[in-house]
Short mmCIF file of the C-alpha atoms (twelve columns), coordinates in Angstrom:
data_MODEL
# 
_entry.id   MODEL 
# 
loop_
_atom_site.group_PDB 
_atom_site.id 
_atom_site.type_symbol 
_atom_site.label_atom_id 
_atom_site.label_alt_id 
_atom_site.label_comp_id 
_atom_site.label_asym_id 
_atom_site.label_seq_id 
_atom_site.Cartn_x 
_atom_site.Cartn_y 
_atom_site.Cartn_z 
_atom_site.pdbx_PDB_model_num 
ATOM 1   C CA . UNK A 1   -7.034  22.805  -1.801  1 
ATOM 2   C CA . UNK A 2   -4.579  20.735  0.235   1 
ATOM 3   C CA . UNK A 3   -1.445  19.726  -1.634  1 
ATOM 4   C CA . UNK A 4   -1.297  15.977  -2.248  1 
ATOM 5   C CA . UNK A 5   1.181   13.965  -0.220  1 
ATOM 6   C CA . UNK A 6   4.128   12.681  -2.201  1 
ATOM 7   C CA . UNK A 7   4.998   8.986   -2.491  1 
ATOM 8   C CA . UNK A 8   7.994   7.207   -3.980  1 
ATOM 9   C CA . UNK A 9   8.363   3.606   -5.100  1 
ATOM 10  C CA . UNK A 10  11.045  1.881   -7.121  1 
ATOM 11  C CA . UNK A 11  11.211  -1.315  -9.121  1 
ATOM 12  C CA . UNK A 12  14.262  -3.161  -10.389 1 
ATOM 13  C CA . UNK A 13  14.586  -3.781  -14.144 1 
ATOM 14  C CA . UNK A 14  16.600  -6.970  -13.817 1 
ATOM 15  C CA . UNK A 15  13.657  -9.361  -13.879 1 
ATOM 16  C CA . UNK A 16  10.348  -9.649  -15.612 1 
ATOM 17  C CA . UNK A 17  7.266   -8.290  -13.843 1 
ATOM 18  C CA . UNK A 18  5.232   -11.233 -12.630 1 
ATOM 19  C CA . UNK A 19  1.771   -11.646 -11.184 1 
ATOM 20  C CA . UNK A 20  3.045   -11.308 -7.618  1 
ATOM 21  C CA . UNK A 21  4.719   -7.951  -8.436  1 
ATOM 22  C CA . UNK A 22  1.568   -6.748  -10.133 1 
ATOM 23  C CA . UNK A 23  -0.883  -7.660  -7.387  1 
ATOM 24  C CA . UNK A 24  1.436   -6.745  -4.532  1 
ATOM 25  C CA . UNK A 25  2.832   -3.442  -5.817  1 
ATOM 26  C CA . UNK A 26  2.147   -2.210  -9.336  1 
ATOM 27  C CA . UNK A 27  -1.638  -2.377  -9.114  1 
ATOM 28  C CA . UNK A 28  -1.435  -0.365  -5.899  1 
ATOM 29  C CA . UNK A 29  0.645   2.253   -7.699  1 
ATOM 30  C CA . UNK A 30  -1.995  2.563   -10.399 1 
ATOM 31  C CA . UNK A 31  -4.669  3.108   -7.740  1 
ATOM 32  C CA . UNK A 32  -2.535  5.612   -5.812  1 
ATOM 33  C CA . UNK A 33  -1.361  7.806   -8.687  1 
ATOM 34  C CA . UNK A 34  -4.552  9.870   -8.796  1 
ATOM 35  C CA . UNK A 35  -4.566  10.414  -5.028  1 
ATOM 36  C CA . UNK A 36  -0.905  11.224  -4.390  1 
ATOM 37  C CA . UNK A 37  1.957   13.105  -6.044  1 
ATOM 38  C CA . UNK A 38  3.543   9.864   -7.220  1 
ATOM 39  C CA . UNK A 39  7.147   9.187   -8.235  1 
ATOM 40  C CA . UNK A 40  7.727   5.715   -9.691  1 
ATOM 41  C CA . UNK A 41  11.341  4.958   -10.481 1 
ATOM 42  C CA . UNK A 42  12.965  2.141   -12.466 1 
ATOM 43  C CA . UNK A 43  16.047  1.686   -10.300 1 
ATOM 44  C CA . UNK A 44  18.615  0.659   -12.889 1 
ATOM 45  C CA . UNK A 45  21.527  1.709   -10.652 1 
ATOM 46  C CA . UNK A 46  20.358  -0.725  -7.979  1 
ATOM 47  C CA . UNK A 47  20.406  -3.475  -10.611 1 
ATOM 48  C CA . UNK A 48  24.198  -3.095  -10.725 1 
ATOM 49  C CA . UNK A 49  24.742  -4.244  -7.144  1 
ATOM 50  C CA . UNK A 50  24.977  -7.844  -8.401  1 
ATOM 51  C CA . UNK A 51  26.729  -9.037  -11.606 1 
ATOM 52  C CA . UNK A 52  24.816  -7.792  -14.650 1 
ATOM 53  C CA . UNK A 53  24.811  -7.968  -18.417 1 
ATOM 54  C CA . UNK A 54  24.936  -4.410  -19.860 1 
ATOM 55  C CA . UNK A 55  22.864  -5.212  -22.953 1 
ATOM 56  C CA . UNK A 56  20.221  -7.000  -20.907 1 
ATOM 57  C CA . UNK A 57  20.104  -4.178  -18.353 1 
ATOM 58  C CA . UNK A 58  19.426  -1.648  -21.084 1 
ATOM 59  C CA . UNK A 59  16.758  -3.780  -22.749 1 
ATOM 60  C CA . UNK A 60  14.990  -4.690  -19.526 1 
ATOM 61  C CA . UNK A 61  15.013  -1.086  -18.301 1 
ATOM 62  C CA . UNK A 62  13.003  0.014   -21.331 1 
ATOM 63  C CA . UNK A 63  10.824  -3.104  -21.165 1 
ATOM 64  C CA . UNK A 64  10.038  -2.452  -17.500 1 
ATOM 65  C CA . UNK A 65  8.978   1.074   -18.387 1 
ATOM 66  C CA . UNK A 66  6.744   -0.268  -21.155 1 
ATOM 67  C CA . UNK A 67  5.135   -2.801  -18.826 1 
ATOM 68  C CA . UNK A 68  4.453   -0.208  -16.127 1 
ATOM 69  C CA . UNK A 69  2.761   1.974   -18.729 1 
ATOM 70  C CA . UNK A 70  0.785   -1.038  -19.947 1 
ATOM 71  C CA . UNK A 71  -0.340  -1.749  -16.386 1 
ATOM 72  C CA . UNK A 72  -1.875  1.689   -16.153 1 
ATOM 73  C CA . UNK A 73  0.797   4.060   -14.863 1 
ATOM 74  C CA . UNK A 74  -0.268  7.360   -16.434 1 
ATOM 75  C CA . UNK A 75  2.654   9.714   -17.182 1 
ATOM 76  C CA . UNK A 76  0.256   12.676  -17.040 1 
ATOM 77  C CA . UNK A 77  -0.562  11.796  -13.426 1 
ATOM 78  C CA . UNK A 78  2.592   10.127  -12.107 1 
ATOM 79  C CA . UNK A 79  6.303   10.760  -12.608 1 
ATOM 80  C CA . UNK A 80  7.794   7.631   -14.193 1 
ATOM 81  C CA . UNK A 81  11.507  7.646   -15.017 1 
ATOM 82  C CA . UNK A 82  14.851  5.857   -14.975 1 
ATOM 83  C CA . UNK A 83  16.969  6.386   -11.881 1 
ATOM 84  C CA . UNK A 84  20.202  6.863   -13.840 1 
ATOM 85  C CA . UNK A 85  18.620  9.717   -15.815 1 
ATOM 86  C CA . UNK A 86  18.558  11.869  -12.669 1 
ATOM 87  C CA . UNK A 87  22.206  12.227  -11.528 1 
ATOM 88  C CA . UNK A 88  21.098  13.796  -8.252  1 
ATOM 89  C CA . UNK A 89  20.311  10.276  -6.972  1 
ATOM 90  C CA . UNK A 90  24.015  9.422   -7.079  1 
ATOM 91  C CA . UNK A 91  25.138  12.795  -5.747  1 
ATOM 92  C CA . UNK A 92  22.844  12.644  -2.742  1 
ATOM 93  C CA . UNK A 93  23.824  9.023   -2.114  1 
ATOM 94  C CA . UNK A 94  27.436  10.155  -1.649  1 
ATOM 95  C CA . UNK A 95  26.467  12.897  0.790   1 
ATOM 96  C CA . UNK A 96  24.308  10.491  2.767   1 
ATOM 97  C CA . UNK A 97  27.032  7.826   2.783   1 
ATOM 98  C CA . UNK A 98  29.084  10.321  4.772   1 
ATOM 99  C CA . UNK A 99  26.218  10.528  7.276   1 
ATOM 100 C CA . UNK A 100 25.374  6.808   7.451   1 
ATOM 101 C CA . UNK A 101 27.216  4.459   9.827   1 
ATOM 102 C CA . UNK A 102 28.917  1.149   9.047   1 
ATOM 103 C CA . UNK A 103 27.070  -0.557  11.884  1 
ATOM 104 C CA . UNK A 104 23.720  0.472   10.436  1 
ATOM 105 C CA . UNK A 105 24.534  -1.048  7.072   1 
ATOM 106 C CA . UNK A 106 25.925  -4.248  8.586   1 
ATOM 107 C CA . UNK A 107 22.564  -4.832  10.248  1 
ATOM 108 C CA . UNK A 108 20.641  -4.799  6.967   1 
ATOM 109 C CA . UNK A 109 19.007  -8.216  6.635   1 
ATOM 110 C CA . UNK A 110 18.888  -8.149  2.834   1 
ATOM 111 C CA . UNK A 111 22.649  -7.589  2.619   1 
ATOM 112 C CA . UNK A 112 23.200  -10.654 4.762   1 
ATOM 113 C CA . UNK A 113 20.852  -12.685 2.559   1 
ATOM 114 C CA . UNK A 114 22.207  -11.503 -0.795  1 
ATOM 115 C CA . UNK A 115 25.874  -11.736 0.189   1 
ATOM 116 C CA . UNK A 116 25.287  -15.297 1.427   1 
ATOM 117 C CA . UNK A 117 28.018  -14.894 4.012   1 
ATOM 118 C CA . UNK A 118 30.654  -13.865 1.435   1 
ATOM 119 C CA . UNK A 119 30.900  -10.356 2.837   1 
ATOM 120 C CA . UNK A 120 34.550  -9.865  1.833   1 
ATOM 121 C CA . UNK A 121 34.160  -10.722 -1.851  1 
ATOM 122 C CA . UNK A 122 30.888  -9.056  -2.876  1 
ATOM 123 C CA . UNK A 123 30.778  -5.629  -4.491  1 
ATOM 124 C CA . UNK A 124 30.755  -2.578  -2.236  1 
ATOM 125 C CA . UNK A 125 27.519  -1.485  -3.924  1 
ATOM 126 C CA . UNK A 126 25.665  -4.421  -2.386  1 
ATOM 127 C CA . UNK A 127 26.695  -3.163  1.049   1 
ATOM 128 C CA . UNK A 128 25.948  0.522   0.459   1 
ATOM 129 C CA . UNK A 129 22.831  0.276   -1.705  1 
ATOM 130 C CA . UNK A 130 20.500  1.056   1.239   1 
ATOM 131 C CA . UNK A 131 22.101  4.519   1.251   1 
ATOM 132 C CA . UNK A 132 21.276  4.952   -2.441  1 
ATOM 133 C CA . UNK A 133 17.794  3.710   -1.609  1 
ATOM 134 C CA . UNK A 134 17.558  6.376   1.087   1 
ATOM 135 C CA . UNK A 135 18.681  8.993   -1.424  1 
ATOM 136 C CA . UNK A 136 15.994  7.827   -3.858  1 
ATOM 137 C CA . UNK A 137 13.261  8.665   -1.371  1 
ATOM 138 C CA . UNK A 138 14.739  11.632  0.500   1 
ATOM 139 C CA . UNK A 139 15.596  13.389  -2.759  1 
ATOM 140 C CA . UNK A 140 11.891  13.937  -3.406  1 
ATOM 141 C CA . UNK A 141 10.944  14.602  0.211   1 
ATOM 142 C CA . UNK A 142 8.421   11.798  -0.075  1 
ATOM 143 C CA . UNK A 143 5.968   11.343  2.767   1 
ATOM 144 C CA . UNK A 144 5.122   7.724   2.043   1 
ATOM 145 C CA . UNK A 145 6.957   4.721   0.660   1 
ATOM 146 C CA . UNK A 146 4.528   1.958   -0.409  1 
ATOM 147 C CA . UNK A 147 6.474   -1.224  0.354   1 
ATOM 148 C CA . UNK A 148 6.120   -4.728  1.665   1 
ATOM 149 C CA . UNK A 149 7.016   -5.755  5.195   1 
ATOM 150 C CA . UNK A 150 10.461  -6.906  4.003   1 
ATOM 151 C CA . UNK A 151 11.427  -3.282  3.286   1 
ATOM 152 C CA . UNK A 152 10.450  -1.832  6.665   1 
ATOM 153 C CA . UNK A 153 14.058  -1.980  7.907   1 
ATOM 154 C CA . UNK A 154 15.270  0.054   4.939   1 
ATOM 155 C CA . UNK A 155 12.683  2.771   5.494   1 
ATOM 156 C CA . UNK A 156 13.722  2.961   9.146   1 
ATOM 157 C CA . UNK A 157 17.318  3.470   7.980   1 
ATOM 158 C CA . UNK A 158 16.165  6.299   5.691   1 
ATOM 159 C CA . UNK A 159 14.515  7.971   8.655   1 
ATOM 160 C CA . UNK A 160 17.616  7.552   10.829  1 
ATOM 161 C CA . UNK A 161 19.898  9.039   8.166   1 
ATOM 162 C CA . UNK A 162 17.505  11.927  7.501   1 
ATOM 163 C CA . UNK A 163 17.152  12.659  11.221  1 
ATOM 164 C CA . UNK A 164 20.940  12.710  11.641  1 
ATOM 165 C CA . UNK A 165 21.412  15.046  8.665   1 
ATOM 166 C CA . UNK A 166 18.655  17.387  9.859   1 
ATOM 167 C CA . UNK A 167 20.089  17.441  13.375  1 
ATOM 168 C CA . UNK A 168 23.707  17.997  12.368  1 
ATOM 169 C CA . UNK A 169 23.367  20.249  9.324   1 
ATOM 170 C CA . UNK A 170 19.881  21.742  9.293   1 
ATOM 171 C CA . UNK A 171 16.314  20.777  8.462   1 
ATOM 172 C CA . UNK A 172 16.239  19.597  4.847   1 
ATOM 173 C CA . UNK A 173 14.541  16.227  4.651   1 
ATOM 174 C CA . UNK A 174 11.033  14.956  5.271   1 
ATOM 175 C CA . UNK A 175 11.016  11.783  7.368   1 
ATOM 176 C CA . UNK A 176 9.310   9.179   5.156   1 
ATOM 177 C CA . UNK A 177 6.947   6.545   6.454   1 
ATOM 178 C CA . UNK A 178 6.652   2.949   5.287   1 
ATOM 179 C CA . UNK A 179 3.174   2.468   3.871   1 
ATOM 180 C CA . UNK A 180 2.628   -1.229  4.368   1 
ATOM 181 C CA . UNK A 181 -0.883  -2.475  3.594   1 
ATOM 182 C CA . UNK A 182 -2.707  -3.878  6.619   1 
ATOM 183 C CA . UNK A 183 -3.858  -6.777  4.499   1 
ATOM 184 C CA . UNK A 184 -3.105  -7.843  0.994   1 
ATOM 185 C CA . UNK A 185 -2.664  -10.782 -1.291  1 
ATOM 186 C CA . UNK A 186 0.618   -12.584 -0.792  1 
ATOM 187 C CA . UNK A 187 1.123   -14.509 -4.007  1 
ATOM 188 C CA . UNK A 188 3.289   -17.595 -3.691  1 
ATOM 189 C CA . UNK A 189 5.219   -19.621 -6.266  1 
ATOM 190 C CA . UNK A 190 3.170   -22.040 -8.325  1 
ATOM 191 C CA . UNK A 191 5.711   -24.802 -7.783  1 
ATOM 192 C CA . UNK A 192 6.499   -24.050 -4.133  1 
ATOM 193 C CA . UNK A 193 3.737   -22.454 -2.043  1 
ATOM 194 C CA . UNK A 194 6.178   -21.933 0.831   1 
ATOM 195 C CA . UNK A 195 8.036   -19.166 -1.057  1 
ATOM 196 C CA . UNK A 196 6.904   -15.925 -2.670  1 
ATOM 197 C CA . UNK A 197 6.401   -15.889 -6.424  1 
ATOM 198 C CA . UNK A 198 9.604   -14.896 -8.198  1 
ATOM 199 C CA . UNK A 199 11.112  -15.091 -11.654 1 
ATOM 200 C CA . UNK A 200 13.745  -17.825 -11.781 1 
ATOM 201 C CA . UNK A 201 15.457  -19.027 -14.930 1 
ATOM 202 C CA . UNK A 202 15.885  -22.404 -13.263 1 
ATOM 203 C CA . UNK A 203 12.183  -22.646 -12.388 1 
ATOM 204 C CA . UNK A 204 10.248  -21.220 -15.338 1 
ATOM 205 C CA . UNK A 205 6.913   -22.570 -14.040 1 
ATOM 206 C CA . UNK A 206 7.194   -20.847 -10.663 1 
ATOM 207 C CA . UNK A 207 5.745   -17.523 -11.809 1 
ATOM 208 C CA . UNK A 208 3.191   -16.127 -14.228 1 
ATOM 209 C CA . UNK A 209 4.775   -13.241 -16.124 1 
ATOM 210 C CA . UNK A 210 2.609   -10.358 -17.270 1 
ATOM 211 C CA . UNK A 211 3.943   -10.835 -20.790 1 
ATOM 212 C CA . UNK A 212 3.085   -14.562 -20.925 1 
ATOM 213 C CA . UNK A 213 0.737   -15.549 -23.719 1 
ATOM 214 C CA . UNK A 214 -2.582  -17.274 -22.827 1 
ATOM 215 C CA . UNK A 215 -1.355  -20.761 -23.705 1 
ATOM 216 C CA . UNK A 216 1.736   -20.293 -21.522 1 
ATOM 217 C CA . UNK A 217 -0.378  -19.084 -18.593 1 
ATOM 218 C CA . UNK A 218 -2.701  -22.071 -18.917 1 
ATOM 219 C CA . UNK A 219 0.242   -24.484 -19.049 1 
ATOM 220 C CA . UNK A 220 1.867   -22.995 -15.946 1 
ATOM 221 C CA . UNK A 221 -1.379  -23.184 -13.981 1 
ATOM 222 C CA . UNK A 222 -1.978  -26.776 -15.087 1 
ATOM 223 C CA . UNK A 223 1.482   -27.699 -13.798 1 
ATOM 224 C CA . UNK A 224 1.025   -25.888 -10.455 1 
ATOM 225 C CA . UNK A 225 1.478   -28.133 -7.440  1 
ATOM 226 C CA . UNK A 226 -1.563  -29.007 -5.345  1 
ATOM 227 C CA . UNK A 227 -2.192  -30.536 -1.941  1 
ATOM 228 C CA . UNK A 228 -3.423  -33.933 -0.843  1 
ATOM 229 C CA . UNK A 229 -7.148  -34.603 -1.063  1 
ATOM 230 C CA . UNK A 230 -9.626  -33.229 -3.626  1 
ATOM 231 C CA . UNK A 231 -11.676 -30.615 -1.789  1 
ATOM 232 C CA . UNK A 232 -11.135 -27.078 -3.100  1 
ATOM 233 C CA . UNK A 233 -10.804 -25.147 0.151   1 
ATOM 234 C CA . UNK A 234 -8.398  -22.628 1.614   1 
ATOM 235 C CA . UNK A 235 -6.759  -23.754 4.829   1 
ATOM 236 C CA . UNK A 236 -3.321  -23.788 6.489   1 
ATOM 237 C CA . UNK A 237 -2.842  -27.455 5.587   1 
ATOM 238 C CA . UNK A 238 -3.551  -26.676 1.913   1 
ATOM 239 C CA . UNK A 239 -1.074  -23.898 1.040   1 
ATOM 240 C CA . UNK A 240 -0.949  -24.705 -2.683  1 
ATOM 241 C CA . UNK A 241 -4.730  -24.647 -3.196  1 
ATOM 242 C CA . UNK A 242 -5.017  -21.610 -0.930  1 
ATOM 243 C CA . UNK A 243 -2.560  -19.796 -3.203  1 
ATOM 244 C CA . UNK A 244 -4.584  -20.656 -6.323  1 
ATOM 245 C CA . UNK A 245 -7.795  -19.540 -4.628  1 
ATOM 246 C CA . UNK A 246 -6.125  -16.303 -3.540  1 
ATOM 247 C CA . UNK A 247 -5.091  -15.485 -7.108  1 
ATOM 248 C CA . UNK A 248 -8.616  -16.226 -8.337  1 
ATOM 249 C CA . UNK A 249 -10.150 -14.159 -5.537  1 
ATOM 250 C CA . UNK A 250 -8.019  -11.064 -6.116  1 
ATOM 251 C CA . UNK A 251 -8.345  -11.021 -9.899  1 
ATOM 252 C CA . UNK A 252 -12.089 -11.789 -9.884  1 
ATOM 253 C CA . UNK A 253 -12.808 -9.318  -7.087  1 
ATOM 254 C CA . UNK A 254 -14.597 -11.965 -5.020  1 
ATOM 255 C CA . UNK A 255 -14.005 -13.289 -1.528  1 
ATOM 256 C CA . UNK A 256 -12.202 -16.602 -1.172  1 
ATOM 257 C CA . UNK A 257 -15.356 -17.997 0.440   1 
ATOM 258 C CA . UNK A 258 -17.369 -17.052 -2.648  1 
ATOM 259 C CA . UNK A 259 -14.788 -18.642 -4.939  1 
ATOM 260 C CA . UNK A 260 -14.846 -21.843 -2.883  1 
ATOM 261 C CA . UNK A 261 -18.611 -22.049 -3.360  1 
ATOM 262 C CA . UNK A 262 -18.062 -22.240 -7.112  1 
ATOM 263 C CA . UNK A 263 -16.077 -25.443 -6.704  1 
ATOM 264 C CA . UNK A 264 -18.154 -27.416 -4.227  1 
ATOM 265 C CA . UNK A 265 -18.170 -30.987 -5.499  1 
ATOM 266 C CA . UNK A 266 -15.454 -30.212 -8.035  1 
ATOM 267 C CA . UNK A 267 -11.723 -30.973 -8.021  1 
ATOM 268 C CA . UNK A 268 -8.373  -29.296 -8.500  1 
ATOM 269 C CA . UNK A 269 -8.503  -29.731 -12.272 1 
ATOM 270 C CA . UNK A 270 -11.703 -27.691 -12.435 1 
ATOM 271 C CA . UNK A 271 -10.117 -24.959 -10.336 1 
ATOM 272 C CA . UNK A 272 -7.068  -24.776 -12.589 1 
ATOM 273 C CA . UNK A 273 -9.115  -24.511 -15.783 1 
ATOM 274 C CA . UNK A 274 -11.275 -21.731 -14.333 1 
ATOM 275 C CA . UNK A 275 -8.282  -19.942 -12.830 1 
ATOM 276 C CA . UNK A 276 -6.468  -19.928 -16.165 1 
ATOM 277 C CA . UNK A 277 -9.490  -18.221 -17.739 1 
ATOM 278 C CA . UNK A 278 -9.559  -15.568 -15.010 1 
ATOM 279 C CA . UNK A 279 -5.817  -14.858 -15.240 1 
ATOM 280 C CA . UNK A 280 -5.835  -14.692 -19.031 1 
ATOM 281 C CA . UNK A 281 -8.813  -12.317 -18.999 1 
ATOM 282 C CA . UNK A 282 -7.049  -10.015 -16.517 1 
ATOM 283 C CA . UNK A 283 -3.593  -10.024 -18.104 1 
ATOM 284 C CA . UNK A 284 -4.310  -10.149 -21.829 1 
ATOM 285 C CA . UNK A 285 -5.107  -6.407  -22.134 1 
ATOM 286 C CA . UNK A 286 -1.855  -5.586  -20.313 1 
ATOM 287 C CA . UNK A 287 0.175   -7.892  -22.537 1 
ATOM 288 C CA . UNK A 288 -1.390  -6.493  -25.704 1 
ATOM 289 C CA . UNK A 289 -0.630  -2.905  -24.675 1 
ATOM 290 C CA . UNK A 290 2.891   -3.951  -23.677 1 
ATOM 291 C CA . UNK A 291 3.483   -5.492  -27.104 1 
ATOM 292 C CA . UNK A 292 2.288   -2.275  -28.754 1 
ATOM 293 C CA . UNK A 293 4.729   -0.242  -26.683 1 
ATOM 294 C CA . UNK A 294 7.612   -2.641  -27.300 1 
ATOM 295 C CA . UNK A 295 7.000   -2.315  -31.051 1 
ATOM 296 C CA . UNK A 296 7.762   1.393   -30.658 1 
ATOM 297 C CA . UNK A 297 10.443  1.684   -27.933 1 
ATOM 298 C CA . UNK A 298 11.047  5.311   -28.852 1 
ATOM 299 C CA . UNK A 299 7.633   6.183   -27.409 1 
ATOM 300 C CA . UNK A 300 8.479   4.561   -24.080 1 
ATOM 301 C CA . UNK A 301 11.844  6.349   -24.082 1 
ATOM 302 C CA . UNK A 302 10.049  9.657   -24.755 1 
ATOM 303 C CA . UNK A 303 7.662   9.164   -21.850 1 
ATOM 304 C CA . UNK A 304 10.499  8.163   -19.507 1 
ATOM 305 C CA . UNK A 305 12.417  11.284  -20.548 1 
ATOM 306 C CA . UNK A 306 9.419   13.465  -19.665 1 
ATOM 307 C CA . UNK A 307 9.361   11.827  -16.241 1 
ATOM 308 C CA . UNK A 308 13.105  12.322  -15.775 1 
ATOM 309 C CA . UNK A 309 12.774  16.025  -16.585 1 
ATOM 310 C CA . UNK A 310 10.076  16.474  -13.940 1 
ATOM 311 C CA . UNK A 311 12.021  14.416  -11.400 1 
ATOM 312 C CA . UNK A 312 15.166  16.448  -12.111 1 
ATOM 313 C CA . UNK A 313 13.333  19.707  -11.366 1 
ATOM 314 C CA . UNK A 314 12.204  18.459  -7.964  1 
ATOM 315 C CA . UNK A 315 15.601  16.905  -7.237  1 
ATOM 316 C CA . UNK A 316 17.419  20.146  -8.088  1 
ATOM 317 C CA . UNK A 317 15.482  22.029  -5.416  1 
ATOM 318 C CA . UNK A 318 16.361  19.431  -2.780  1 
ATOM 319 C CA . UNK A 319 20.017  19.311  -3.802  1 
ATOM 320 C CA . UNK A 320 20.332  23.104  -3.593  1 
ATOM 321 C CA . UNK A 321 19.195  22.860  0.032   1 
ATOM 322 C CA . UNK A 322 21.489  19.888  0.688   1 
ATOM 323 C CA . UNK A 323 24.549  21.688  -0.720  1 
ATOM 324 C CA . UNK A 324 23.769  24.800  1.253   1 
ATOM 325 C CA . UNK A 325 23.341  22.845  4.490   1 
ATOM 326 C CA . UNK A 326 26.463  20.759  3.891   1 
ATOM 327 C CA . UNK A 327 28.639  23.782  3.131   1 
ATOM 328 C CA . UNK A 328 29.274  22.985  -0.522  1 
ATOM 329 C CA . UNK A 329 29.915  25.971  -2.801  1 
ATOM 330 C CA . UNK A 330 26.937  26.318  -5.175  1 
ATOM 331 C CA . UNK A 331 27.723  26.018  -8.890  1 
ATOM 332 C CA . UNK A 332 28.164  29.328  -10.677 1 
# 
């Protein structure tokens, strides 16, 4: 029997998981965990690259773990854990930072966006976090990294750093590939269809959170912006309605054309009512399981610890090879 390829994906614990995260990433993880040797990491160290509240970071780290479990991540199939619980992530990041080049990191688009031009006053971690991200993946010798198009540049950096290490010090790392879906739902904000759905404290109606109760979901969908006219059709000149139809289509498992047929002769209000029903039906089981897990955080912590133990075993093997190649004296 051929050994399953290994994949690695990470998710930040700083925000709440919303519908866009679920449809674009987490649901894919659930589907992939039975096919691949899957490592899913809550990257709490990455959450420290921008100002953070320690209490909130701790709470949201556990809550993110609970939500991933509620979404269907199975700890008997996949390795789910907190990044900070495997110190080898930080150790390898230091080794790789001695291999990475300043010019490579300066070219990272996300650093330019997040620093907003204030490159002299932001934390060093914001500049070097792509190296930690490379360590996250290379540590497990992952073959694939399921990501969106916006992360392609970071995966290319991982490959460059791994190639340089292998060339200079010896073959240790697998060169990972970005696994970007050829086609997939791109879920946009409910209040601004020109931007991706995201959790914003200043725009609470922009995103549907997986932990939202049915009445909150219905209210957010009712308040979603629409386009001019009344016809319920998907088209480039109707980005808001297209977004609502896309959400309906993906959750109902029907084509957009089939969904449109349901609303011939009907208006946007009809679409919103029906969409709310579809979203509530899809998310309610996840929310209920999440609430069960959050009522017993010790169980989530136990499952994350099991994942960290497995991840640590794999990481230890890689780090032994890294230390040997780099000329570091092995611990007694």
